[in-house]
Structures are given as C-alpha cells and as structure tokens.
C-alpha positions as CSV (number, residue, x, y, z in Angstrom):
1,M,-59.5,23.2,99.6
2,K,-57.0,20.6,101.0
3,Y,-58.7,20.1,103.9
4,T,-61.8,19.4,102.7
5,L,-60.1,17.0,100.0
6,S,-58.4,15.0,103.0
7,G,-61.5,15.0,105.0
8,R,-63.1,13.2,101.4
9,L,-60.4,10.9,101.8
10,L,-60.4,10.1,105.4
11,R,-64.8,9.4,104.9
12,G,-63.5,7.0,102.0
13,E,-61.2,5.0,103.8
14,Q,-63.5,4.3,107.2
15,S,-66.0,3.7,103.8
16,A,-63.5,1.0,102.6
17,R,-62.9,-0.3,106.4
18,L,-66.6,-0.4,106.8
19,L,-67.3,-2.1,104.0
20,L,-64.1,-4.9,104.7
21,L,-65.8,-5.5,107.8
22,L,-69.3,-6.3,106.5
23,L,-68.5,-8.4,103.2
24,P,-68.2,-11.6,105.4
25,V,-71.9,-10.9,107.1
26,L,-73.1,-9.5,103.5
27,I,-71.7,-13.0,102.1
28,I,-73.0,-15.7,104.5
29,S,-76.7,-13.7,104.4
30,A,-76.3,-13.8,100.8
31,A,-75.7,-17.5,100.7
32,F,-77.0,-19.1,103.5
33,F,-80.7,-17.0,103.8
34,L,-81.1,-14.1,100.7
35,L,-80.6,-17.0,97.8
36,P,-82.2,-19.7,99.2
37,L,-85.2,-17.7,100.5
38,A,-85.2,-16.4,96.8
39,R,-85.8,-19.6,95.5
40,L,-88.1,-20.9,97.8
41,L,-89.9,-17.7,96.9
42,V,-90.0,-18.8,93.7
43,I,-90.5,-22.6,93.8
44,S,-94.0,-21.6,96.2
45,F,-95.5,-19.7,92.6
46,E,-94.9,-23.1,90.8
47,G,-98.3,-24.4,89.7
48,D,-100.8,-24.6,86.5
49,Q,-101.9,-20.8,88.8
50,W,-99.9,-17.9,89.7
51,G,-100.7,-17.6,93.2
52,A,-102.9,-20.7,93.4
53,N,-100.7,-22.7,96.5
54,Y,-101.3,-19.7,98.8
55,W,-104.8,-19.3,98.2
56,Q,-105.3,-22.9,98.6
57,A,-103.2,-22.5,102.2
58,L,-105.4,-20.0,103.2
59,T,-109.0,-21.7,101.6
60,E,-108.4,-25.9,102.1
61,A,-109.0,-26.9,105.6
62,R,-106.5,-29.0,106.8
63,Y,-103.4,-26.2,105.7
64,L,-106.0,-23.7,107.5
65,S,-107.0,-25.5,110.6
66,S,-103.3,-26.3,110.8
67,L,-102.3,-22.4,110.5
68,V,-105.0,-21.4,113.1
69,D,-104.1,-24.3,115.6
70,T,-100.4,-22.9,115.3
71,L,-100.8,-19.5,116.2
72,L,-104.0,-20.3,118.6
73,L,-100.9,-22.6,120.0
74,S,-98.0,-20.1,119.6
75,V,-100.3,-16.7,121.5
76,S,-100.9,-19.8,124.1
77,V,-97.7,-20.4,125.0
78,T,-96.6,-16.8,124.8
79,L,-99.2,-15.5,127.5
80,V,-98.7,-18.1,130.1
81,T,-94.6,-18.0,129.7
82,L,-95.0,-14.5,130.2
83,A,-97.2,-14.5,133.1
84,I,-95.0,-17.4,135.0
85,S,-92.0,-15.6,133.9
86,V,-93.0,-12.0,135.2
87,V,-93.6,-13.9,138.6
88,C,-90.4,-15.7,139.0
89,G,-88.2,-13.2,137.1
90,L,-89.3,-10.2,140.2
91,F,-89.2,-12.8,143.1
92,L,-85.7,-13.4,142.0
93,A,-84.6,-10.6,140.6
94,R,-85.8,-9.0,144.1
95,N,-84.7,-11.4,146.5
96,E,-81.5,-13.4,147.9
97,F,-81.7,-16.6,149.6
98,A,-80.0,-19.5,150.3
99,G,-79.8,-21.7,147.0
100,K,-80.7,-18.7,144.3
101,S,-78.3,-19.4,141.5
102,L,-78.7,-22.8,141.9
103,L,-82.9,-22.3,141.7
104,V,-81.6,-20.0,138.0
105,S,-79.7,-22.6,136.7
106,L,-82.4,-25.4,137.4
107,L,-85.0,-22.6,135.7
108,T,-83.2,-22.1,132.5
109,F,-81.4,-26.3,132.5
110,P,-84.2,-26.4,129.1
111,L,-81.6,-24.1,127.1
112,A,-78.8,-27.3,127.2
113,F,-81.7,-29.6,125.5
114,P,-82.9,-29.6,121.3
115,G,-86.2,-29.9,120.9
116,V,-86.7,-33.8,120.2
117,V,-85.5,-34.0,124.3
118,I,-88.1,-31.7,125.4
119,G,-90.4,-34.1,123.6
120,F,-89.5,-37.5,125.6
121,L,-89.3,-35.5,128.6
122,V,-93.1,-34.7,127.7
123,I,-93.5,-38.1,126.9
124,M,-92.3,-39.5,130.0
125,L,-94.5,-37.2,132.1
126,G,-97.5,-37.3,130.2
127,G,-97.0,-40.9,128.1
128,R,-98.4,-43.9,128.0
129,Q,-95.5,-45.6,130.3
130,G,-95.6,-41.8,132.0
131,L,-96.3,-40.5,135.4
132,S,-99.8,-39.7,134.8
133,A,-100.4,-42.9,133.2
134,E,-99.3,-44.4,136.4
135,L,-101.2,-42.1,138.9
136,G,-104.4,-42.7,136.8
137,L,-103.7,-46.0,136.7
138,M,-103.4,-45.9,140.6
139,I,-106.9,-43.5,140.7
140,D,-109.2,-45.0,138.5
141,G,-107.7,-47.9,136.9
142,S,-106.8,-45.6,133.3
143,R,-104.0,-44.2,131.9
144,W,-104.8,-40.7,132.0
145,T,-102.0,-38.9,128.7
146,F,-101.7,-35.9,126.9
147,A,-98.5,-36.0,125.2
148,Y,-99.1,-37.1,121.8
149,S,-101.4,-34.7,121.5
150,I,-101.9,-30.6,121.7
151,A,-101.7,-30.4,125.3
152,G,-98.6,-32.0,124.9
153,L,-97.2,-30.0,122.8
154,F,-98.1,-26.9,124.5
155,V,-96.5,-27.8,127.6
156,G,-93.4,-28.7,126.2
157,Y,-92.9,-25.6,124.3
158,V,-93.8,-23.0,127.7
159,Y,-90.8,-25.6,129.1
160,F,-88.5,-24.4,127.2
161,S,-89.6,-21.3,126.7
162,I,-89.6,-20.2,130.0
163,P,-85.9,-19.9,130.7
164,R,-85.2,-17.8,127.7
165,V,-87.9,-15.0,128.8
166,L,-87.3,-15.5,132.4
167,L,-83.8,-14.4,132.0
168,T,-84.9,-11.6,130.4
169,V,-87.2,-10.2,132.6
170,I,-84.8,-10.6,135.8
171,A,-81.8,-8.6,133.5
172,A,-85.1,-5.9,133.6
173,A,-86.9,-6.2,137.1
174,E,-83.2,-5.2,138.3
175,K,-82.8,-1.9,136.7
176,L,-86.4,-1.1,138.1
177,D,-86.3,2.4,139.7
178,Y,-87.5,1.4,143.5
179,Q,-88.1,5.1,144.0
180,L,-91.4,5.6,141.7
181,E,-92.6,2.1,143.3
182,E,-92.2,4.3,146.1
183,A,-93.3,7.8,145.0
184,A,-96.8,5.5,143.7
185,R,-97.5,4.3,147.5
186,S,-97.3,8.0,149.2
187,F,-99.5,9.3,146.6
188,G,-101.4,6.2,148.1
189,A,-101.3,3.7,145.0
190,S,-102.6,0.4,145.7
191,R,-100.3,-2.7,145.1
192,Y,-101.8,-3.7,141.7
193,R,-101.5,0.4,140.6
194,I,-98.2,0.1,141.0
195,F,-98.1,-3.4,139.7
196,R,-99.3,-2.4,136.5
197,D,-98.6,1.1,136.3
198,V,-94.7,1.2,137.3
199,I,-93.6,-2.3,137.1
200,L,-95.5,-3.3,134.3
201,T,-94.6,-0.4,132.8
202,G,-91.3,-0.2,133.4
203,L,-90.8,-3.8,131.6
204,K,-93.4,-4.0,129.6
205,P,-89.8,-3.2,126.8
206,A,-88.4,-6.9,128.1
207,L,-91.9,-8.2,127.9
208,L,-92.8,-7.1,124.1
209,A,-89.1,-8.2,122.8
210,S,-88.7,-11.7,125.0
211,G,-92.6,-12.1,124.3
212,A,-92.2,-12.2,120.8
213,I,-89.1,-14.0,120.4
214,C,-91.5,-16.9,122.4
215,F,-94.0,-16.3,119.7
216,A,-91.1,-17.0,116.6
217,T,-90.3,-19.8,118.6
218,S,-92.9,-21.8,118.8
219,M,-94.3,-20.9,115.8
220,G,-91.3,-22.5,113.8
221,A,-90.4,-25.5,116.4
222,F,-90.3,-28.8,115.0
223,G,-88.1,-31.1,117.0
224,T,-90.8,-31.4,119.8
225,A,-93.7,-31.6,117.6
226,F,-91.8,-34.1,115.8
227,A,-91.2,-36.4,118.5
228,L,-94.9,-35.9,120.1
229,A,-96.6,-35.9,116.5
230,T,-99.4,-38.4,116.9
231,D,-102.6,-36.4,116.8
232,I,-100.5,-32.9,116.3
233,N,-101.4,-30.7,113.2
234,V,-99.4,-27.6,113.5
235,L,-97.4,-26.1,110.7
236,P,-94.1,-27.1,110.8
237,M,-95.2,-30.6,110.7
238,T,-97.4,-29.8,107.9
239,I,-94.7,-29.1,105.7
240,Y,-92.3,-31.6,106.8
241,T,-95.0,-34.2,105.7
242,E,-95.7,-32.0,102.1
243,F,-92.3,-31.9,101.4
244,T,-90.8,-35.3,102.8
245,L,-94.3,-37.9,102.7
246,G,-96.5,-35.7,99.8
247,A,-93.5,-34.5,97.7
248,N,-95.5,-31.4,97.1
249,I,-92.8,-28.7,97.3
250,A,-94.6,-25.8,95.8
251,M,-96.5,-25.9,99.2
252,A,-94.5,-26.7,101.4
253,A,-92.5,-23.5,100.4
254,A,-95.5,-21.5,99.9
255,L,-96.4,-22.5,103.6
256,S,-92.2,-22.0,105.2
257,I,-93.0,-18.3,103.2
258,L,-96.5,-18.0,105.1
259,L,-95.1,-19.0,108.3
260,G,-91.4,-16.9,107.9
261,L,-94.4,-13.7,106.9
262,I,-96.3,-14.3,110.5
263,T,-93.2,-14.0,112.6
264,W,-91.0,-11.8,110.9
265,L,-94.0,-9.4,111.2
266,V,-94.6,-10.0,114.8
267,L,-90.6,-9.6,115.7
268,F,-91.3,-6.2,113.7
269,L,-94.4,-4.8,116.1
270,A,-92.6,-5.6,118.6
271,R,-89.4,-4.4,118.0
272,M,-91.5,-0.8,116.7
273,L,-93.6,-0.8,120.2
274,S,-90.2,-1.7,122.2
275,G,-89.0,1.2,120.7
276,A,-91.7,3.3,120.9
277,D,-92.0,2.8,123.9
278,A,-88.7,3.2,125.1
279,S,-88.2,6.6,123.8
280,P,-90.8,8.7,125.8
281,A,-88.6,7.2,129.1
282,A,-85.2,8.4,127.7
C-alpha cells in the first residue's frame, strides 16, 4: 500500500512537470494558431446563407480556376523537384570529388532568399529586361519572356523547393544498404529494377515527407507570386485580392480554410504512408 501510494505520487509529480514543460507550447499554440483559426472559421461562415462562401468558392469560375491552377502548379512543382533531387541527391551521396561542399552550398543557396527575392531572380532570367529577352532579341528580334506567367512561377517554385527536398534525399541516400543492391545484381536484376525496387523503395519515406512539404509550400507561397503577379491566378494571390482590394473578408477566410485543409490533408496522408512504409522495414 505504501509503495502504491508513493508510485502514484511519483507519477503525479511527473505529470505535473510534463504539463509545466508543455504549458509554453500550449499557450503559444492557442494564442497564435487555435484562436485565430477558430476566428477565421467563424468569419468564413458569415453571409446571407450559412456556408454560401464555401459553395461559391467551389463553383464560381474565378475561384475554382484559381484553386485548380494552384493544385496543378503545386503537383507539377513537386514531381519535377522530386525527380531533380533524386538524381542529384544520389550522385552527391555516393560520390566524393573536389568542390563537393561548394556545390552543395550553391544548390542550397535559395534557402537564404525570401520569396520576393526569388521572384526578382526569375524576372532577371525571364522578364522583359532579362536574359531570355536579350537572347530572343539576338535570335529573332523579339523578347522572349515567361516570368510574368504561371511558367515563371513554376521556375521560381522549383528553384526554392529543390534545396528542401535535396538535403532530405542526400541524408536518406547515405543510409541506404548497398548490400541490398549487390544482392539484387547477383540475382540478375537490371539497373532499372534495382533503381525501382531497391533504391526508390528505400528512399520512399523521405520522398513522401519532403514531397508533401514541397507541395504544401507551393500551395501557400505568396512572396514569389506577389513579385510576378501579372497574369498569375493562384490561390494565395486570390486570397490577398479578396482581403485587400475587394474587402471580401468572409470569402478570403473561406478560401484560406480550403487552402489549409488541402495542405493539411496532403501532409497527413504523407505522414501515414511514410509511417506505413517504415513499419515493415523496422
């Protein structure tokens, strides 16, 4: 009885310490996430009819096209970024050469730039006074520009997404078991089969996690879109326009909730899939 009582007191003391340690996180989460999100949800249902803002966001052409364009752009950016990062990451993880550290530093350099600076770099590449425009003038006398379109936004998003995925792929590739590849070769597996069944399978949890983050970042990125916003109709710009120029706060809130739900769902699914892939391996 005495030991049982002391054990309960010890567990109670440990729980109190844990609660005390978690208290700052709980306060910050409530103050800067839960309460604003709850308020945003309440605002999104304001209007003549309950839930009309969400129905309008999913049926009206300009909102629906903005959502679809953002989804297609984010998926495209994610796939291209994953492809580039897998090739570069495997090469950098498995080869040592002079200047490797410098090359990795250059590839991760976009992490130092905010989105607006990335947009400015895209303008310097594909804007009216950019390198592509100068090249077009020399070849056929016309200015080749792509910066102020969805293509320019795609280039900018891929540029700042590569470092986030590349570092994850390098770390995962360094932990791959080379003996599995040798075993596959000894059984006569082709290079393609080894890459598909051994290497990609080993990298799958890292690719799911980094790909989900890349997708979420592309869905919600604002600075680059703001710098290039001429003929660009992505959801963050639509939300900004509704909130500032249209003063349609309820619609801006509804679009924000939809954006958050989509990105959260992708992150949640990636978390589940990466955990399911890791469990059998463990």
